[in-house]
C-alpha positions in Angstrom: 10.1 6.3 -27.1 7.0 5.3 -25.2 7.9 1.6 -25.6 11.3 2.3 -23.9 9.7 3.9 -20.8 7.1 1.1 -20.7 9.9 -1.5 -20.6 11.7 0.4 -17.9 8.7 0.6 -15.5 9.1 -3.0 -14.5 12.8 -2.7 -13.9 12.4 0.5 -11.8 9.6 -1.0 -9.8 11.8 -3.9 -8.9 14.6 -1.6 -7.8 12.1 0.4 -5.7 10.6 -2.6 -4.0 13.9 -4.3 -3.2 15.5 -1.1 -1.9 12.5 -0.1 0.1 12.2 -3.5 1.8 15.9 -3.6 2.4 15.8 -0.2 4.0 13.0 -1.3 6.3 14.9 -4.4 7.3 18.0 -2.3 8.1 16.1 0.1 10.3 13.5 -2.1 12.0 13.8 -4.9 14.6 11.5 -7.9 14.1 9.8 -7.1 17.4 9.0 -3.6 16.1 7.0 -5.1 13.3 5.3 -8.0 15.2 4.1 -5.8 18.0 1.6 -4.2 15.7 0.1 -7.6 14.8 -1.1 -7.9 18.4 -3.8 -5.3 17.7 -6.4 -8.0 17.1 -9.3 -5.7 16.5 -7.3 -3.5 14.1 -6.1 -6.6 12.2 -9.6 -8.1 11.9 -11.0 -4.8 10.7 -8.2 -4.5 8.1 -8.9 -8.0 6.8 -12.6 -7.1 6.4 -11.8 -3.8 4.7 -9.3 -5.3 2.3 -10.7 -8.7 1.5 -14.4 -8.0 1.8 -15.4 -4.4 1.5 -13.0 -3.2 -1.3 -13.7 -6.2 -3.6 -17.5 -6.0 -2.9 -17.5 -2.3 -3.7 -15.8 -3.0 -7.0 -18.1 -5.9 -7.9 -21.2 -3.7 -7.2 -19.8 -0.8 -9.2 -19.0 -2.9 -12.2 -22.6 -4.4 -12.2 -23.9 -0.9 -12.9 -21.4 0.0 -15.6 -20.7 -1.4 -19.1 -16.9 -1.3 -19.6 -14.8 -3.3 -22.0 -14.3 -6.8 -20.4 -10.6 -6.4 -20.4 -10.8 -3.2 -18.3 -13.3 -4.9 -15.9 -10.8 -7.8 -15.5 -8.1 -5.3 -14.7 -10.2 -3.5 -12.2 -11.3 -6.7 -10.4 -7.6 -7.8 -10.1 -6.8 -4.3 -8.8 -9.5 -4.6 -6.1 -8.6 -8.1 -5.0 -4.8 -7.7 -4.4 -3.8 -6.1 -1.2 -0.5 -5.5 0.6 1.6 -3.1 -1.6 5.2 -2.3 -0.9 4.5 1.4 -1.7 2.7 1.5 1.7 6.1 1.7 3.5 7.0 4.9 1.6 3.5 6.3 2.1 3.9 5.6 5.9 7.1 7.6 5.9 5.5 10.5 4.0 2.6 10.5 6.5 5.3 10.6 9.3 4.3 7.3 11.0 6.3 4.4 12.2 7.8 2.4 9.3 7.3 -0.8 11.3 3.6 -0.3 11.3 3.5 0.1 7.5 5.7 -3.0 7.1 3.5 -5.0 9.4 0.3 -4.1 7.6 2.0 -4.6 4.2 3.3 -8.1 5.1 0.1 -9.3 6.6 -2.0 -8.2 3.6 0.5 -9.4 1.1 0.8 -12.9 2.5 -3.0 -13.3 2.8 -3.4 -12.1 -0.8 -1.3 -15.0 -1.9 -3.9 -17.4 -0.6 -7.0 -15.2 -1.2 -6.7 -14.2 -4.8 -6.2 -17.7 -6.3 -9.3 -18.8 -4.4 -11.6 -15.9 -5.2 -10.6 -14.6 -8.7 -11.5 -17.8 -10.6 -15.0 -17.5 -9.1 -15.4 -14.0 -10.4 -13.7 -14.7 -13.7 -14.4 -18.3 -14.7 -11.6 -19.7 -16.9 -8.7 -18.2 -15.0 -6.3 -20.5 -13.3 -4.0 -18.9 -10.7 -1.5 -20.9 -8.7 -0.7 -19.5 -5.3 2.9 -20.5 -5.8 3.2 -18.4 -9.0 2.0 -15.3 -7.1 3.9 -16.1 -3.9 7.4 -16.8 -5.3 8.2 -13.3 -6.8 6.6 -11.5 -3.9 8.7 -13.5 -1.4 11.9 -13.0 -3.4 11.3 -9.3 -4.0 9.8 -8.3 -0.6 10.3 -10.7 2.2 13.9 -11.7 1.2 15.3 -8.1 1.2 13.5 -7.4 4.4 14.9 -10.5 6.1 18.4 -9.8 4.8 18.3 -6.3 6.1 17.3 -7.4 9.5 20.0 -10.0 9.6 22.6 -7.4 8.5 21.4 -5.0 11.2 21.7 -7.8 13.8 25.0 -9.3 12.9 26.8 -6.6 10.8 25.9 -3.3 12.4 28.8 -1.4 10.9 28.0 -2.6 7.4 24.3 -2.0 7.8 24.8 1.5 9.1 26.8 2.3 6.0 24.4 0.6 3.6 21.1 2.0 5.0 21.4 5.6 3.8 22.1 4.4 0.3 19.1 2.0 0.3 16.9 4.9 1.4 18.2 7.2 -1.3 17.8 4.6 -4.0 14.3 3.9 -2.9 13.4 7.6 -3.0 14.9 8.1 -6.5 13.3 5.0 -7.8 9.8 6.0 -6.6 9.8 9.2 -8.6 11.4 7.4 -11.6 8.5 4.9 -11.5 6.0 7.8 -11.6 7.8 9.6 -14.4 8.3 6.5 -16.6 4.7 5.4 -16.1 3.2 8.7 -17.0 5.4 9.0 -20.1 5.1 5.4 -21.2 1.3 5.0 -20.6 0.0 8.5 -21.1 -1.8 7.6 -24.4 -3.1 4.5 -22.8 -4.6 6.5 -19.9 -6.4 8.8 -22.4 -7.7 5.7 -24.3 -9.1 4.0 -21.3 -11.8 6.5 -20.9 -13.4 8.6 -18.2 -15.7 5.9 -16.9 -12.9 3.6 -15.9 -10.8 6.4 -14.4 -13.9 7.5 -12.4 -14.2 4.0 -11.0 -10.5 4.0 -10.0 -10.9 7.3 -8.2 -14.1 6.1 -6.4 -12.5 2.8 -5.4 -9.4 4.4 -4.0 -11.4 6.9 -2.0 -13.8 4.2 -0.8 -10.9 2.0 0.2 -9.2 4.9 2.0 -12.4 5.4 4.0 -12.7 1.6 4.8 -9.1 1.5 6.0 -9.5 4.7 8.1 -12.5 3.3 9.9 -10.4 0.1 10.6 -8.1 2.3 12.8 -10.8 2.5 15.5 -10.1 6.1 16.5 -6.3 5.7 16.9 -4.6 8.3 14.7 -1.6 6.2 13.6 -3.8 3.1 12.9 -6.4 5.2 11.1 -3.8 6.8 8.8 -1.8 3.7 7.9 -5.0 1.7 7.7 -6.4 4.1 5.2 -3.2 4.3 3.1 -2.7 0.5 3.3 -6.2 -0.3 2.1 -6.3 2.3 -0.6 -2.8 1.3 -2.1 -3.5 -2.0 -3.8 -0.9 -4.6 -4.5 -0.4 -4.2 -8.3 2.9 -6.2 -8.1 0.8 -9.3 -7.5 -1.8 -7.9 -10.1 0.9 -7.7 -12.8 1.9 -11.3 -12.2 -1.7 -12.5 -12.5 -2.4 -10.3 -15.6 0.6 -11.5 -17.5 0.0 -15.2 -16.8 -3.7 -15.3 -17.4 -4.7 -12.7 -20.0 -3.6 -12.1 -23.6 -5.3 -8.8 -23.9 -2.7 -6.0 -23.0 -5.6 -3.8 -21.9 -5.8 -5.7 -18.6 -2.2 -4.8 -17.8 -2.7 -1.2 -19.0 -5.7 -0.9 -16.7 -3.7 -2.1 -13.7 -0.9 0.2 -14.6 -3.2 3.2 -14.8 -5.0 2.3 -11.6 -1.7 2.0 -9.8 -0.4 5.3 -11.1 -3.5 7.2 -10.2 -3.6 5.6 -6.8 0.0 6.3 -6.1 -0.3 10.0 -7.0 -3.5 10.4 -5.0 -2.1 8.7 -1.9 1.1 10.6 -2.0 -1.0 13.8 -1.8 -3.2 12.3 1.0 -0.2 11.1 2.9 1.2 14.6 2.9 -2.1 15.9 4.2 -2.0 13.3 7.0 1.5 14.4 7.8 0.4 18.0 8.2 -2.4 16.8 10.4 0.1 14.9 12.6 2.2 17.9 13.0 -0.7 20.1 14.0 -2.0 17.4 16.4 1.5 16.9 17.9 1.9 20.6 18.4 -1.4 20.8 20.2 -0.6 17.9 22.4 2.8 19.3 23.3 1.5 22.9 23.9 2.4 23.7 27.6 -0.7 25.9 27.8 -2.9 22.8 27.3 -3.3 19.8 29.6 -1.9 16.6 28.1 -4.7 14.6 29.6 -8.1 16.2 30.0 -9.1 13.6 32.7 -6.0 14.3 34.6 -6.6 18.0 34.3 -10.1 17.6 35.8 -8.7 15.6 38.7 -6.0 18.2 39.3 -8.7 20.9 39.4 -10.8 18.9 41.8 -7.9 18.2 44.2 -6.5 21.8 44.0 -7.0 23.7 47.2 -8.5 27.2 47.1 
């Protein structure tokens, strides 16, 4: 029974990724996505958080622990790969603009294609990772549905309007199916991995969340999506690397467990961020409070007695 659910995880993940990216393409204009890439300071801080701080944190943690080499390999791959398609769903749960989540995801994903083949062989001598092998499935599974959705929205508005609700529903169902199938299929593997490895996963996700939050530079929407985007690693790319370079199944199991733990944690955190957004929005829109403290001060200065 567990083997069946394990075999279904990959299929359901593919359905989730394709339907999610298609839904984004059907609902977002290219300019909605590219406008967020103009925040140069935010982009630079996100690059540092994802490609310097998170991998460095993992390397330092592993130096002070003694895990099985296969588990260490899985954790290193987990830390190096950024730009997960789950970010789009997390952005929606946190009640932020999907275009922002898509922009961050695309940027990190595309840079991971060049970054991981360059860095991982230095950390794990003997591994040979071609950028093309990583890029091809990511482009087919993520960028292609996104582009097709945008083209349909542009040239076939009636068809895209009818298709979009179904794409959104399929993505939602597939998300929870992935969680259920993973928990059932890999529950014993999670128990076998041990508490030390799970503790490292928890610590890395929380550290990455903090790094990404700081990258937002004080802007609520950038802080929230930056935190979620940095903490949710790109295990789709990690799976490709693991299956092509490692014979020990523990590497893939470690990645699967880390991805499942991260997804469950971040869904909860995204809901907390959503609640915070609702409270903040209510305060900002409260007619009893000034919308702009500076403007309120100016009004009080100019008000005649």
